[in-house]
C-alpha positions as CSV (number, residue, x, y, z in Angstrom):
1,M,-17.5,15.9,25.3
2,L,-19.2,18.7,27.3
3,N,-22.4,20.4,26.3
4,I,-22.9,23.8,27.9
5,T,-26.3,25.5,27.9
6,K,-26.7,29.1,29.2
7,F,-29.8,30.9,30.2
8,R,-29.6,34.5,31.3
9,E,-32.4,36.5,33.0
10,A,-31.6,40.0,34.3
11,K,-28.6,39.6,36.6
12,S,-28.9,35.8,36.9
13,L,-27.0,33.2,34.8
14,K,-27.8,29.5,34.7
15,I,-25.3,27.2,33.2
16,T,-26.2,23.6,32.5
17,L,-23.3,21.1,32.0
18,E,-23.9,17.8,30.3
19,G,-21.1,15.2,29.8
20,R,-17.5,15.2,31.0
21,F,-15.9,18.3,32.5
22,D,-12.2,17.5,32.2
23,T,-8.9,18.9,30.8
24,G,-10.2,18.8,27.3
25,T,-13.5,20.6,28.0
26,A,-12.6,22.9,30.9
27,P,-11.5,25.7,28.5
28,Q,-15.0,26.0,27.2
29,L,-16.4,26.9,30.6
30,E,-13.3,28.9,31.5
31,E,-14.0,31.2,28.6
32,I,-17.6,31.8,29.8
33,V,-16.4,32.5,33.3
34,R,-13.9,35.0,32.0
35,T,-16.2,36.9,29.7
36,E,-19.8,36.6,30.9
37,L,-19.8,37.1,34.7
38,A,-19.1,40.8,34.9
39,D,-22.7,41.9,35.8
40,V,-24.0,38.6,37.1
41,E,-25.2,38.6,40.7
42,T,-26.5,35.0,40.8
43,L,-24.7,32.2,39.1
44,I,-26.4,28.7,39.0
45,F,-24.7,25.6,37.7
46,D,-27.0,22.6,37.0
47,F,-25.1,19.4,37.1
48,A,-28.0,17.0,36.6
49,K,-26.4,15.6,33.4
50,L,-22.8,16.0,34.4
51,E,-21.1,12.6,34.4
52,Y,-17.6,13.4,35.6
53,I,-15.5,16.4,36.8
54,S,-11.6,16.4,36.8
55,S,-9.2,18.7,38.6
56,A,-9.3,21.0,35.6
57,G,-13.0,21.3,36.0
58,L,-12.7,21.9,39.7
59,R,-10.2,24.7,39.0
60,V,-12.7,26.5,36.8
61,L,-15.4,26.1,39.4
62,L,-13.1,27.6,42.0
63,A,-12.3,30.6,39.7
64,A,-16.1,31.2,39.2
65,Q,-16.7,30.9,43.0
66,K,-14.0,33.5,43.7
67,I,-15.6,36.0,41.2
68,M,-19.0,35.4,42.6
69,N,-17.8,35.8,46.3
70,K,-17.2,39.4,45.3
71,Q,-20.3,40.2,43.4
72,G,-23.1,37.8,44.4
73,R,-23.7,34.1,45.0
74,M,-23.0,30.9,43.2
75,V,-25.1,27.7,43.6
76,V,-24.4,24.2,42.2
77,K,-27.6,22.1,41.8
78,N,-28.5,18.5,41.0
79,V,-25.1,17.0,41.8
80,S,-24.9,13.3,41.1
81,D,-23.5,11.0,43.8
82,E,-20.3,10.4,41.8
83,V,-19.6,14.2,41.4
84,K,-20.6,14.8,45.0
85,E,-18.0,12.3,46.1
86,I,-15.3,14.1,44.2
87,F,-16.4,17.4,45.9
88,E,-16.2,15.7,49.3
89,V,-12.8,14.1,48.7
90,T,-11.3,17.4,47.5
91,G,-13.0,19.6,50.1
92,F,-15.1,21.4,47.6
93,T,-18.3,20.7,49.7
94,D,-16.8,23.4,52.1
95,I,-16.2,25.9,49.3
96,L,-19.4,25.5,47.1
97,T,-23.0,25.9,47.9
98,L,-24.7,22.7,46.8
99,E,-28.5,22.3,46.5
């Protein structure tokens, strides 16, 4: 299960993920990325309560990063040690801006 909370302020969008970001839940965030990033200049993901991310979740993050490379910046905050290890093994620490 994945809970997604969105907070929008001007051209900034903060998305908080809570739970498991996997094959079953990735389409939820994929829909947001596809429909809500058009005028966003700053995209912030808060992973403080994210327990797990699968390759399907990584694919959605990569798609969001590609969009934001063209129109602004994307930051991933509060990454747990478990999720950070997945980012390190897959090379995503070189792709994403982690804070």
